VEXLUM-924941 format. One line per 4 residues: number of its first residue (from 1); for each residue x, y, z of N, C-alpha, C. Coordinates in steps of 0.05 Angstrom, whole numbers. Layout:
<atoms>
NUM) X,Y,Z,X,Y,Z,X,Y,Z; ...;
</atoms>
This chain:
<atoms>
1) 727,-250,-983,726,-264,-958,703,-253,-941; 686,-272,-931,663,-264,-916,670,-256,-887; 661,-233,-879,666,-223,-852,649,-237,-832; 661,-247,-810,646,-260,-789,633,-239,-770;
5) 607,-242,-766,593,-223,-749,583,-239,-725; 591,-231,-701,581,-245,-677,558,-230,-665; 547,-242,-644,523,-230,-631,530,-213,-607; 550,-195,-612,558,-178,-589,544,-151,-592;
9) 538,-139,-570,525,-113,-569,546,-91,-573; 537,-67,-574,555,-44,-577,573,-41,-552; 565,-53,-530,582,-51,-506,603,-73,-505; 602,-91,-524,622,-112,-525,613,-137,-511;
13) 590,-137,-498,580,-161,-484,563,-177,-503; 565,-203,-500,550,-221,-518,520,-220,-510; 503,-217,-529,474,-216,-524,463,-244,-526; 443,-250,-511,431,-277,-512,417,-281,-539;
17) 417,-305,-548,403,-312,-573,373,-312,-569; 359,-318,-591,329,-318,-590,318,-338,-570; 330,-362,-570,320,-383,-551,325,-375,-522; 348,-363,-517,354,-355,-490,336,-332,-481;
21) 331,-313,-499,313,-291,-492,285,-301,-485; 276,-321,-501,249,-333,-496,248,-346,-469; 269,-360,-462,270,-374,-436,270,-354,-413; 285,-331,-417,285,-311,-396,258,-298,-393;
25) 244,-294,-415,218,-281,-414,196,-298,-401; 199,-325,-404,177,-342,-394,184,-355,-368; 209,-353,-359,216,-366,-334,206,-349,-310; 202,-362,-287,193,-348,-264,216,-338,-247;
29) 211,-315,-233,231,-304,-215,220,-305,-187; 236,-316,-169,226,-319,-141,222,-292,-128; 200,-290,-114,194,-265,-99,210,-265,-73; 217,-242,-62,231,-240,-37,216,-254,-15;
33) 231,-267,4,218,-283,25,200,-267,44; 205,-241,47,189,-225,65,160,-223,56; 155,-229,30,128,-228,20,110,-248,34; 121,-271,41,105,-291,56,98,-280,84;
37) 116,-266,96,110,-253,122,89,-232,119; 92,-215,98,72,-194,93,45,-206,88; 44,-227,72,19,-241,66,6,-251,91; 22,-264,109,11,-275,134,-1,-253,151;
41) 13,-230,153,3,-208,169,-22,-195,158; -23,-194,131,-48,-183,119,-71,-201,122; -66,-227,126,-88,-245,132,-95,-243,162; -75,-241,179,-80,-241,208,-94,-217,218;
45) -88,-193,206,-101,-168,216,-131,-169,213; -142,-173,189,-171,-175,187,-183,-198,203; -168,-221,204,-178,-244,219,-182,-237,249; -163,-221,260,-165,-212,288,-191,-196,292;
49) -196,-177,274,-220,-161,276,-245,-178,274; -247,-195,254,-271,-210,249,-276,-231,272; -254,-242,283,-257,-261,305,-266,-247,330; -254,-223,336,-263,-208,359,-292,-200,357;
53) -301,-192,333,-328,-185,328,-347,-209,332; -339,-232,322,-356,-256,325,-358,-265,354; -336,-265,368,-336,-274,396,-354,-255,413; -350,-229,410,-365,-210,426,-395,-211,419;
57) -401,-214,393,-430,-216,385,-443,-241,395; -428,-264,395,-439,-289,405,-446,-288,434; -430,-272,450,-435,-270,478,-458,-251,485; -466,-235,466,-488,-216,471,-514,-229,465;
61) -528,-239,485,-551,-255,481,-577,-244,492; -576,-222,508,-600,-212,521,-602,-182,519; -614,-171,497,-625,-185,474,-602,-193,455; -608,-209,435,-588,-219,417,-577,-196,400;
65) -551,-197,395,-538,-177,378,-545,-181,349; -550,-159,335,-557,-161,306,-535,-148,289; -524,-163,271,-504,-152,252,-517,-132,233; -543,-134,229,-557,-116,211,-564,-89,225;
69) -573,-91,249,-583,-67,263,-563,-53,280; -547,-67,296,-529,-55,316,-503,-45,303; -493,-23,315,-467,-13,307,-445,-33,315; -423,-33,300,-400,-49,307,-389,-41,334;
73) -388,-15,339,-376,-5,363,-391,-13,388; -416,-20,386,-431,-29,409,-418,-54,422; -404,-70,406,-392,-94,417,-369,-88,436; -359,-63,434,-337,-55,452,-346,-41,477;
77) -372,-39,481,-384,-26,505,-396,-47,523; -384,-49,547,-394,-69,566,-422,-61,575; -426,-36,581,-452,-26,589,-461,-36,616; -487,-34,620,-507,-26,601,-507,4,595;
81) -513,11,570,-513,38,562,-532,41,538; -538,65,531,-556,70,508,-545,94,491; -545,90,465,-536,111,447,-550,108,420; -559,131,409,-574,131,384,-597,111,384;
85) -610,109,407,-633,91,410,-626,62,411; -601,55,413,-592,27,415,-582,20,443; -594,-1,454,-585,-11,480,-559,-27,476; -539,-22,493,-513,-34,491,-506,-49,516;
89) -501,-75,513,-491,-91,535,-475,-114,523; -448,-111,523,-430,-131,511,-414,-145,533; -422,-169,541,-407,-182,563,-378,-187,557; -371,-191,532,-343,-195,524,-333,-171,508;
93) -338,-147,519,-329,-123,505,-298,-123,501; -284,-135,519,-254,-136,517,-245,-150,491; -261,-170,482,-253,-184,458,-255,-166,433; -276,-150,432,-278,-131,409,-257,-109,411;
97) -252,-99,435,-232,-78,438,-204,-88,433; -199,-113,440,-173,-125,432,-170,-127,402; -193,-134,389,-192,-135,360,-187,-108,348; -201,-87,359,-196,-60,349,-167,-52,352;
101) -155,-59,375,-128,-50,382,-107,-63,364; -111,-89,358,-90,-104,345,-92,-106,315; -117,-104,304,-119,-110,275,-105,-90,258; -108,-64,264,-95,-43,248,-65,-44,250;
105) -55,-49,274,-26,-50,279,-15,-74,263; -29,-96,262,-20,-120,248,-19,-114,218; -40,-101,207,-41,-94,179,-18,-75,172; -14,-55,189,8,-36,184,35,-50,183;
109) 39,-69,201,64,-84,201,67,-100,175; 45,-112,166,46,-126,141,53,-108,117; 41,-85,116,46,-66,94,75,-57,95; 85,-51,119,113,-43,122,133,-64,114;
113) 124,-89,114,142,-111,107,145,-113,76; 127,-100,61,129,-100,32,151,-81,24; 175,-90,24,198,-72,21,203,-64,-8; 189,-77,-27,193,-70,-55,181,-43,-63;
117) 165,-33,-45,153,-6,-50,173,14,-39; 181,34,-56,200,54,-47,191,82,-53; 203,101,-40,197,129,-45,167,135,-41; 156,149,-61,128,157,-59,109,133,-58;
121) 116,112,-71,99,88,-71,97,77,-43; 120,77,-28,120,67,-1,102,84,17; 105,110,15,89,128,32,60,126,25; 54,121,0,26,119,-8,12,96,5;
125) 26,75,13,15,52,27,17,56,57; 39,67,67,43,69,95,25,90,108; 18,111,94,1,132,106,-27,121,112; -42,109,92,-68,98,99,-67,75,119;
129) -45,58,118,-43,37,137,-39,48,165; -24,69,168,-20,82,194,-45,94,204; -60,107,186,-86,118,193,-105,97,203; -105,74,191,-121,51,199,-113,42,227;
133) -87,39,232,-77,30,257,-84,50,280; -80,76,275,-87,96,295,-117,95,301; -133,92,280,-162,90,283,-170,67,301; -157,43,297,-163,20,313,-156,25,342;
137) -134,38,348,-125,43,375,-145,62,389; -154,82,375,-174,101,386,-200,87,392; -209,70,374,-234,55,379,-232,38,404; -208,25,408,-204,8,431,-203,23,457;
141) -190,46,457,-185,61,482,-210,78,490; -226,85,470,-249,102,476,-275,89,465; -286,70,480,-311,57,470,-333,77,466; -350,72,447,-371,91,439,-397,87,454;
145) -397,93,479,-421,90,496,-436,117,498; -459,115,510,-474,140,514,-460,159,533; -447,147,553,-432,163,572,-408,177,559; -396,164,539,-373,176,525,-382,200,509;
149) -407,199,499,-417,223,485,-421,246,503; -428,240,528,-433,262,548,-407,273,559; -387,256,564,-362,266,576,-341,276,556; -347,274,530,-329,284,510,-310,264,497;
153) -307,241,509,-289,221,498,-300,208,473; -326,212,469,-339,201,445,-328,213,419; -317,237,421,-305,249,397,-280,234,388; -265,223,407,-241,207,400,-250,181,387;
157) -273,170,397,-283,146,384,-292,151,355; -305,173,352,-314,180,324,-290,185,306; -269,198,316,-245,202,300,-233,176,293; -233,157,312,-221,130,306,-237,116,285;
161) -264,118,286,-281,104,266,-276,115,238; -275,142,236,-271,154,209,-243,148,199; -223,148,217,-196,142,209,-195,113,198; -209,95,212,-209,68,203,-223,64,176;
165) -246,77,173,-261,76,147,-243,86,124; -232,110,127,-217,122,106,-190,107,101; -176,101,123,-150,88,121,-152,61,108; -171,44,117,-174,17,106,-181,17,77;
169) -201,33,69,-209,33,42,-189,46,23; -175,67,33,-154,79,17,-131,59,13; -125,44,33,-104,24,31,-111,3,10; -136,-6,10,-145,-25,-11,-141,-14,-39;
173) -149,12,-42,-146,25,-68,-117,26,-77; -99,34,-58,-71,38,-65,-58,11,-72; -64,-10,-56,-52,-36,-61,-63,-47,-87; -88,-42,-93,-99,-51,-119,-85,-37,-142;
177) -80,-11,-139,-67,4,-160,-38,-3,-164; -25,-13,-142,3,-21,-143,7,-51,-145; -13,-65,-155,-14,-94,-154,10,-106,-168; 19,-95,-191,42,-106,-204,67,-103,-188;
181) 69,-81,-174,93,-75,-158,96,-95,-135; 74,-104,-124,76,-122,-101,70,-151,-109; 67,-156,-135,64,-184,-144,37,-196,-143; 16,-180,-145,-12,-190,-145,-22,-192,-174;
185) -41,-209,-178,-52,-213,-204,-71,-190,-212; -76,-186,-238,-95,-165,-246,-122,-168,-234; -131,-193,-231,-158,-197,-219,-158,-189,-190; -136,-195,-176,-135,-187,-148,-133,-157,-145;
189) -118,-144,-163,-117,-115,-162,-144,-102,-167; -159,-113,-186,-186,-102,-191,-205,-107,-167; -202,-130,-154,-219,-136,-131,-213,-117,-108; -188,-111,-103,-181,-92,-82,-192,-64,-88;
193) -190,-55,-112,-201,-29,-120,-231,-29,-116; -244,-50,-124,-273,-52,-121,-281,-52,-91; -265,-66,-75,-271,-66,-46,-268,-38,-34; -247,-24,-42,-242,3,-32,-265,22,-40;
197) -273,21,-65,-295,38,-75,-321,32,-61; -327,6,-57,-351,-3,-43,-351,8,-15; -328,6,-1,-326,16,26,-330,45,28; -318,61,10,-321,90,11,-350,98,6;
201) -363,84,-13,-391,90,-19,-409,84,5; -403,61,18,-419,54,42,-414,73,64; -389,82,67,-383,102,88,-399,128,84; -400,137,59,-415,161,52,-444,158,60;
205) -456,135,52,-484,130,59,-488,128,89; -469,115,103,-471,113,132,-471,140,145; -452,157,137,-451,184,149,-476,200,143; -486,198,119,-511,212,112,-534,203,129;
209) -536,177,135,-558,167,151,-554,176,181; -529,177,190,-524,186,218,-533,215,221; -525,232,202,-530,260,205,-560,268,200; -574,251,185,-602,258,178,-622,244,195;
213) -615,221,207,-634,205,222,-637,214,251; -618,230,260,-619,239,288,-613,217,308; -630,214,328,-625,195,350,-637,167,344; -650,164,321,-661,137,315,-653,129,286;
217) -629,119,282,-621,111,255,-638,88,245; -639,84,219,-655,63,207,-645,36,215; -663,16,212,-658,-10,223,-634,-25,211; -625,-17,187,-603,-32,174,-577,-16,176;
221) -575,2,196,-551,19,198,-526,2,204; -529,-20,218,-507,-38,224,-496,-51,199; -514,-59,181,-507,-71,155,-492,-51,138; -501,-26,137,-488,-6,121,-461,0,132;
225) -458,2,158,-432,7,170,-413,-16,163; -422,-40,163,-405,-63,156,-397,-62,127; -414,-50,111,-406,-46,82,-383,-28,79; -377,-11,99,-354,7,98,-329,-7,109;
229) -332,-30,122,-309,-43,135,-303,-71,124; -323,-88,122,-318,-115,115,-306,-119,87; -314,-103,66,-302,-107,40,-272,-104,40; -261,-83,53,-232,-80,52,-218,-101,69;
233) -231,-110,91,-220,-132,107,-218,-157,91; -239,-164,77,-239,-189,60,-219,-186,37; -217,-162,26,-198,-157,4,-169,-160,13; -163,-151,37,-136,-154,48,-129,-183,54;
237) -149,-198,64,-145,-226,69,-138,-241,43; -153,-235,22,-148,-248,-4,-121,-240,-16; -114,-214,-13,-88,-205,-22,-66,-218,-7; -69,-221,20,-49,-234,36,-46,-263,29;
241) -68,-277,24,-67,-305,15,-53,-308,-11; -57,-289,-30,-44,-290,-55,-14,-286,-53; -6,-267,-36,23,-263,-31,35,-287,-17; 21,-300,1,31,-323,15,36,-347,-4;
245) 17,-351,-22,19,-374,-40,36,-370,-64; 38,-345,-74,51,-340,-99,81,-336,-94; 97,-355,-103,126,-355,-98,142,-342,-121; 130,-341,-145,145,-331,-168,127,-312,-184;
249) 140,-294,-199,126,-277,-219,141,-280,-245; 128,-273,-267,141,-276,-293,162,-254,-296; 180,-257,-315,203,-239,-318,195,-209,-322; 175,-203,-339,168,-174,-342,160,-161,-316;
253) 143,-176,-300,135,-165,-274,158,-162,-255; 176,-182,-256,199,-181,-238,217,-157,-245; 221,-152,-271,237,-129,-279,224,-103,-270; 197,-102,-272,183,-78,-263,187,-74,-233;
257) 186,-96,-217,190,-94,-189,218,-84,-183; 237,-94,-198,265,-86,-193,271,-58,-201; 261,-49,-224,267,-23,-234,249,-1,-225; 225,-9,-214,207,12,-204,189,24,-226;
261) 187,10,-249,171,21,-271,142,14,-268; 135,-5,-250,107,-14,-248,90,8,-236; 64,6,-243,45,25,-231,39,17,-203;
</atoms>
């Protein structure tokens, strides 16, 4: 008499057949709804910065503001003032300072909304995001004018700038490295890492030029400074858009998100 063998596991529960397993592996799993909120905030934060920069620069007409030559911080100085050989007069300085104040806080809120990151992974994203937010607040509260350099508040502005450089680029690197955990594609993860590395390299070059050029930095100092900021801003916008649009992930990624095995 032939013994009947069923498809039960050692625990007594019936295991899915081959077709069922294939369906489970290829089907999509819906991402948590807060990801859309996180995505929207990661788009909004950089947009606030870039919009404030554009509005303040457009109002600076006599002489015209140069994205290549002038420091970003000049846009937050109403002036008139002079620092590092650059004349500063920003009629809409409040627009840039509002951008400084809000963009980092918005990005931090977006990162905090990514609740699938836990333990060390969560802290690895919250720390650089917090550093970025603090940096933005310092930049807004202590504009980098020539007078600030003389009265000592310029040190707070410098601290804010470096905190922003390091925090923003480190955040891009961490999010890129954790891309499976938060539901980003491999291409997006690579782009975020590239943005972070580009920003850190530009920051290093920027600091070297500041310390070696003295009171007259080279003519493209503004472009180099933007190389330390704009890549991670654009990277975060793209990551946010990806989170906003992507509603499902495949089963292996979903299991990694659930169990915490993803990098």
